[in-house]
C-alpha positions as CSV (number, residue, x, y, z in Angstrom):
1,M,1.0,103.2,126.4
2,K,2.0,100.5,123.9
3,T,0.8,97.0,124.6
4,T,2.4,93.7,123.6
5,K,0.5,91.5,121.3
6,V,-0.6,88.3,122.7
7,H,0.0,85.3,120.3
8,R,-2.1,82.3,120.4
9,I,-0.3,79.1,120.3
10,A,-1.6,75.5,119.8
11,L,0.4,72.6,121.1
12,L,-0.7,69.4,119.3
13,F,0.5,66.6,121.6
14,N,-0.8,63.8,123.6
15,A,0.1,64.7,127.0
16,N,-0.5,61.1,128.2
17,K,2.7,60.2,126.6
18,I,5.9,61.0,128.7
19,F,7.9,62.0,125.3
20,D,5.1,64.6,124.4
21,H,4.7,65.7,128.2
22,E,8.5,66.5,128.3
23,V,8.4,68.5,125.2
24,I,5.4,70.6,126.6
25,A,7.5,70.9,129.8
26,G,10.3,72.4,127.5
27,I,7.9,74.8,125.8
28,A,6.6,75.8,129.3
29,A,10.2,76.4,130.4
30,Y,11.0,78.6,127.7
31,F,7.7,80.5,128.1
32,G,8.5,81.1,131.7
33,S,12.0,82.3,131.2
34,T,11.5,84.7,128.4
35,R,9.0,87.6,128.1
36,T,6.9,86.0,125.3
37,A,3.4,87.0,125.4
38,W,1.6,83.8,124.6
39,D,-1.8,82.2,125.2
40,I,-1.3,78.4,125.0
41,F,-4.0,76.1,123.7
42,V,-3.8,72.4,124.5
43,E,-6.4,69.7,123.9
44,E,-6.8,66.6,126.0
45,D,-7.2,64.8,122.8
46,F,-6.2,67.1,119.8
47,R,-6.8,64.4,117.2
48,L,-10.6,65.0,117.6
49,R,-10.0,68.6,116.4
50,L,-7.8,67.8,113.4
51,P,-10.7,68.1,110.7
52,G,-10.6,71.7,109.9
53,I,-7.4,72.5,111.8
54,E,-6.3,74.7,108.7
55,H,-9.1,77.3,109.6
56,W,-7.8,77.6,113.0
57,Q,-7.7,81.4,113.9
58,G,-4.6,81.4,116.0
59,D,-1.0,82.4,115.4
60,A,1.1,79.5,115.4
61,I,1.2,75.6,116.1
62,I,3.7,73.4,117.6
63,A,3.1,69.8,117.0
64,N,4.2,66.1,117.2
65,F,4.6,65.0,113.5
66,D,5.3,61.4,114.3
67,D,1.6,60.8,113.7
68,P,1.1,61.0,109.9
69,S,-2.4,62.4,110.2
70,V,-1.1,65.5,112.0
71,A,1.7,66.1,109.4
72,A,-1.0,65.7,106.6
73,A,-3.5,68.0,108.4
74,L,-1.1,70.7,109.1
75,S,0.3,70.7,105.5
76,R,-2.7,73.0,104.6
77,C,-2.2,75.4,107.5
78,R,-1.2,79.1,106.8
79,V,-0.1,80.0,110.2
80,P,3.5,79.2,111.4
81,V,4.1,75.6,112.3
82,V,7.1,73.9,113.9
83,A,7.2,70.0,113.9
84,V,8.5,67.9,116.6
85,G,9.3,64.1,116.3
86,G,11.9,61.3,115.6
87,S,15.1,61.8,113.4
88,Y,15.3,60.1,110.1
89,A,18.4,58.7,108.5
90,D,17.1,59.7,105.1
91,P,16.6,63.5,104.8
92,A,13.9,63.0,102.2
93,N,11.7,61.6,105.1
94,Y,11.5,65.0,106.9
95,P,8.4,67.1,106.0
96,A,9.2,69.6,103.3
97,G,9.0,73.3,104.1
98,V,8.6,72.9,107.9
99,P,11.0,73.5,110.8
100,Y,11.6,70.3,112.5
101,V,13.0,69.6,115.9
102,A,14.0,65.9,116.3
103,T,15.1,63.3,119.0
104,D,18.2,61.6,117.7
105,N,17.1,58.0,117.1
106,F,20.4,56.7,116.3
107,K,22.2,58.1,119.2
108,L,19.4,56.9,121.5
109,I,20.1,53.3,120.3
110,E,23.8,54.0,120.2
111,L,23.9,54.9,123.8
112,A,21.7,51.9,125.1
113,R,23.9,49.6,123.1
114,Q,27.1,51.0,124.6
115,H,25.8,50.8,128.2
116,L,25.0,47.1,127.7
117,I,28.5,46.4,126.2
118,D,30.1,48.5,129.0
119,V,28.6,46.1,131.7
120,G,29.9,43.1,130.0
121,L,27.4,41.8,127.6
122,Q,28.4,40.6,124.1
123,R,25.0,39.5,122.8
124,L,22.4,42.0,122.0
125,A,19.0,42.1,120.8
126,M,16.3,44.6,120.2
127,F,12.3,44.5,121.1
128,S,10.4,46.6,119.0
129,V,6.6,47.2,117.9
130,P,4.7,46.1,115.0
131,A,5.2,48.1,111.7
132,T,2.7,51.0,111.3
133,E,2.8,54.4,109.9
134,E,2.4,55.7,113.4
135,N,5.6,53.8,114.4
136,R,7.9,55.2,112.1
137,W,10.1,56.4,114.9
138,A,10.6,52.7,115.9
139,R,11.6,51.6,112.5
140,E,14.4,54.4,112.6
141,R,15.5,52.8,115.9
142,E,15.6,49.4,114.3
143,N,17.6,50.7,111.5
144,A,20.0,52.3,113.8
145,F,20.4,48.9,115.7
146,R,20.9,47.0,112.5
147,N,23.6,49.3,111.3
148,L,25.4,49.2,114.6
149,T,25.2,45.5,115.0
150,R,26.2,44.8,111.4
151,G,29.2,47.2,112.0
152,D,30.4,44.5,114.4
153,Q,29.9,41.9,111.8
154,L,26.9,40.4,113.7
155,E,23.4,39.5,112.6
156,P,20.8,41.8,114.2
157,E,18.1,40.0,116.4
158,I,14.8,42.1,116.3
159,F,11.5,40.9,117.8
160,R,8.3,43.1,117.1
161,G,5.9,40.9,118.8
162,C,2.1,42.1,118.3
163,E,0.0,45.0,119.6
164,T,-1.1,44.3,123.2
165,S,-4.9,44.7,124.2
166,V,-7.1,43.1,126.7
167,H,-8.0,40.6,124.2
168,S,-4.5,39.7,122.9
169,W,-2.6,39.8,126.2
170,D,-2.2,36.3,126.7
171,E,-1.1,35.8,123.1
172,A,1.5,38.7,123.3
173,V,3.0,37.7,126.5
174,Q,3.4,34.0,125.3
175,G,5.0,35.5,122.2
176,Q,7.6,37.3,124.3
177,V,8.2,34.3,126.7
178,D,9.0,32.0,123.5
179,W,11.2,34.8,122.0
180,L,13.0,35.2,125.4
181,R,13.7,31.4,125.8
182,S,14.9,31.3,122.3
183,L,17.8,33.7,122.8
184,P,21.4,32.6,123.6
185,K,22.2,33.7,127.2
186,P,23.1,36.1,128.7
187,V,21.9,38.6,126.6
188,G,21.2,42.4,126.7
189,I,17.9,43.8,125.0
190,I,17.3,47.3,124.0
191,A,13.5,48.0,124.0
192,V,12.3,51.0,121.8
193,S,10.3,52.4,124.5
194,D,9.9,52.0,128.3
195,A,6.4,50.7,127.7
196,R,7.8,47.7,125.7
197,A,10.6,47.3,128.3
198,R,8.0,46.9,130.9
199,Q,6.3,44.3,128.9
200,L,9.5,42.2,128.5
201,L,10.3,42.5,132.3
202,Q,6.8,40.8,133.0
203,A,7.6,38.3,130.4
204,C,10.8,37.4,132.1
205,I,9.1,36.9,135.4
206,V,6.5,34.7,133.9
207,A,9.2,32.7,132.2
208,G,11.2,32.5,135.3
209,I,14.2,34.2,133.7
210,E,16.6,36.0,135.8
211,V,17.0,39.9,135.1
212,P,19.7,41.0,134.7
213,E,21.8,37.9,135.1
214,Q,20.4,36.2,132.0
215,V,18.5,39.0,130.2
216,A,19.4,42.6,131.0
217,I,16.8,45.2,129.7
218,I,17.3,48.9,129.0
219,G,14.1,51.1,127.6
220,I,14.0,54.3,126.1
221,D,12.0,57.5,127.6
222,N,12.9,57.4,131.4
223,D,9.1,57.4,132.2
224,P,8.7,57.5,136.2
225,L,5.3,55.9,136.0
226,V,6.7,52.8,134.1
227,R,9.5,52.5,136.6
228,R,6.8,52.4,139.4
229,L,4.9,49.5,137.8
230,T,7.8,47.1,137.4
231,R,8.9,44.9,140.1
232,I,12.4,45.3,138.8
233,P,13.6,49.1,138.6
234,L,14.0,49.8,134.9
235,S,17.2,51.3,133.2
236,S,16.3,53.7,130.6
237,V,17.7,56.3,128.1
238,I,16.8,59.8,128.8
239,Q,15.6,61.7,125.7
240,G,16.3,65.4,125.4
241,A,12.7,66.1,124.9
242,Q,12.7,69.1,127.3
243,E,15.5,70.7,125.2
244,M,13.4,69.9,122.1
245,G,10.4,71.7,123.5
246,R,12.5,74.8,124.3
247,A,14.1,74.7,120.8
248,A,10.7,74.4,119.1
249,A,9.4,77.4,121.2
250,H,12.3,79.5,120.2
251,L,11.7,78.6,116.7
252,I,8.1,79.7,116.7
253,E,9.2,83.0,118.5
254,K,11.4,83.8,115.6
255,M,8.8,82.9,112.9
256,L,6.2,85.2,114.8
257,H,8.7,88.1,114.3
258,G,8.9,87.4,110.4
259,V,12.0,85.1,110.3
260,R,11.8,82.4,107.7
261,L,12.9,79.1,108.7
262,P,11.4,76.7,106.0
263,N,13.8,73.8,106.3
264,T,15.5,74.3,109.6
265,R,16.4,71.0,111.3
266,I,17.6,70.5,115.0
267,V,18.5,67.0,116.1
268,V,18.7,66.8,119.9
269,P,20.8,64.1,121.4
270,P,19.7,62.0,124.4
271,A,20.4,63.5,127.8
272,G,21.8,60.3,129.4
273,I,20.9,57.0,130.9
274,N,19.3,56.5,134.3
275,V,20.7,53.1,135.2
276,F,18.6,50.7,137.7
277,A,18.8,47.0,138.4
278,S,17.4,45.7,135.0
279,S,20.5,46.4,133.2
280,Q,23.2,46.1,136.0
281,Y,24.7,42.8,134.7
282,Q,27.3,41.0,136.6
283,L,28.6,37.8,135.7
284,V,27.3,35.2,138.3
285,K,28.0,31.6,137.9
286,H,26.2,30.0,140.7
287,P,22.7,29.4,139.8
288,N,21.4,29.7,143.4
289,V,22.8,33.1,143.6
290,M,21.2,34.0,140.2
291,R,18.0,32.8,141.5
292,A,18.2,34.6,144.8
293,R,19.1,37.9,143.4
294,H,16.4,37.9,141.0
295,F,13.9,37.1,144.0
296,I,15.5,39.8,146.0
297,R,15.2,42.5,143.1
298,Q,11.4,41.9,142.8
299,Y,10.5,41.8,146.7
300,A,13.6,43.7,148.7
301,C,11.4,46.5,149.3
302,Q,8.5,44.3,150.7
303,G,10.5,43.3,153.8
304,I,11.7,40.0,152.9
305,K,14.3,38.3,155.0
306,T,17.3,36.0,154.5
307,E,15.1,32.8,155.2
308,Q,12.4,33.6,152.7
309,V,15.0,34.1,150.0
310,A,16.5,30.7,151.0
311,Q,13.1,29.1,151.0
312,H,12.4,30.4,147.4
313,V,15.8,29.0,146.1
314,G,15.2,25.6,148.1
315,V,18.1,25.6,150.3
316,S,19.3,26.3,153.9
317,R,20.0,29.9,154.9
318,S,23.5,28.9,155.9
319,S,24.3,27.2,152.5
320,L,22.7,30.3,150.7
321,D,24.9,32.7,152.7
322,A,28.0,30.5,151.9
323,D,27.2,30.6,148.3
324,F,26.8,34.5,148.3
325,R,30.1,35.1,150.2
326,Q,31.9,32.7,147.8
327,E,30.3,34.4,144.6
328,L,29.8,38.2,145.7
329,G,31.9,38.5,148.8
330,C,28.9,39.4,151.0
331,S,25.8,38.0,152.6
332,V,22.3,37.7,151.4
333,R,21.4,40.3,154.0
334,D,23.9,42.8,152.6
335,V,22.2,42.4,149.1
336,I,18.9,42.9,150.4
337,L,19.9,46.0,152.2
338,S,21.7,47.3,149.0
339,F,18.4,47.1,147.2
340,K,16.4,48.8,149.8
341,L,19.0,51.7,149.9
342,N,19.2,51.9,146.3
343,A,15.3,52.1,146.2
344,A,15.4,54.9,148.9
345,K,18.0,57.0,147.1
346,A,16.0,56.8,143.8
347,A,12.9,57.9,145.7
348,L,14.8,60.8,147.3
349,E,16.3,61.9,144.0
350,S,12.9,62.2,142.4
351,G,12.0,64.8,145.1
352,D,8.3,63.8,145.0
353,C,7.9,62.1,148.5
354,S,8.2,62.7,151.9
355,I,11.0,61.1,153.9
356,A,8.5,59.0,155.8
357,D,6.9,57.8,152.5
358,V,10.4,56.9,151.2
359,A,11.0,54.8,154.4
360,L,8.1,52.9,154.0
361,G,8.4,52.4,150.3
362,S,11.8,51.2,150.2
363,G,11.3,48.6,152.9
364,L,13.3,50.5,155.6
365,T,10.2,50.6,157.7
366,S,10.9,53.8,159.7
367,I,12.4,57.3,159.3
368,Q,14.7,56.4,162.4
369,H,15.9,53.1,160.8
370,M,16.3,54.7,157.3
371,H,18.5,57.5,159.1
372,R,20.7,55.0,160.8
373,V,21.1,53.2,157.4
374,F,22.0,56.4,155.5
375,K,24.5,57.5,158.2
376,R,26.3,54.1,158.2
377,E,26.2,53.6,154.6
378,L,26.5,57.0,153.0
379,G,27.7,59.3,155.9
380,C,24.8,61.6,155.7
381,T,20.9,61.9,156.6
382,P,18.3,61.0,154.1
383,R,17.3,64.6,154.0
384,A,20.9,65.9,153.5
385,Y,21.2,63.5,150.7
386,R,17.9,64.7,149.0
387,D,18.9,68.3,149.5
388,R,22.3,67.8,147.8
389,V,21.1,65.8,144.9
390,L,18.2,68.6,144.2
391,S,20.6,71.4,144.7
392,E,23.0,70.0,142.1
393,R,20.1,69.9,139.5
394,G,19.0,73.5,140.6
395,Q,15.5,72.0,142.1
396,M,13.9,73.2,145.4
397,S,13.7,70.5,148.0
398,P,10.2,69.7,149.2
399,A,9.5,70.6,152.8
């Protein structure tokens, strides 16, 4: 009986990063949906194994080439290699002789920029990272922002800040606060990554700057962990990283069967935007309403009441309710409930939590109370809402 050859494939990615993790998920999806016979090798920190990687006795490698040391080490490899990384405006910057699957850096910035314009913002800025060889992807995103901004006859505003660590944390936050205070308001800011966006959200809270009334923020990566670490839910552009993983796996499979693909380039556009409170700008003129909404965004899910919001703003409950009705056409309680409901919907859509945990985490206190809110506001139960959303995505609902 003829046996199928099992190919040994090494994946050189940092699985602690959401982009790398999603690319690996795409490779796994290809692996699981085809009859490929692969043994997958994944190191927790593959960079410790880079010296001598050219002598590896496997059959092929898929690697993140955003790290120049990876590209340099694999240039000496004799097995088929497929590179994954960021796109380049200048074709000369792509590695020669290696098939390359890229996230479209220009489209990522273009999509984020258009979202901020669509919500009504005219002033835009970018929060980037310090210039290093490892951050070439960020330089490409900066260049995309510059080109788009200058196309509107405007001067691009880009702030890189400094690298953050335990020792430089205070300095980094103060630099971000100073920059934020210097910007004309309102302003929309594109952060080159969700990690950078999260830092900026924290700096806004430190500086007492309302998000998104004064500063609207959108990141890139759609990292669920980062979203859980922010007081104000973060909007983010969704990279097509899983599609990149599938494309890279398909290229490797072709190469293993003798197809030569020396300068193949596939550029994958973003998959969309996950819109949350951080970028949902709405023109609000009354300062009490601005301050109150900023406070509600941070603490709605912790069970705050109208009285606590009014106390934070420094006015009476009746006065604040009157301001809300004049400015927004609803009460403070209505806005608090809206944020709780949105938090519950987002948690249900993730499919990771039980109904009871969603009720507790969103501040709706109990399954029964959440059930009543969903039936009144959405016309369905929480379980029916989750099942419908997951079904539309082709996912199984948890028990």
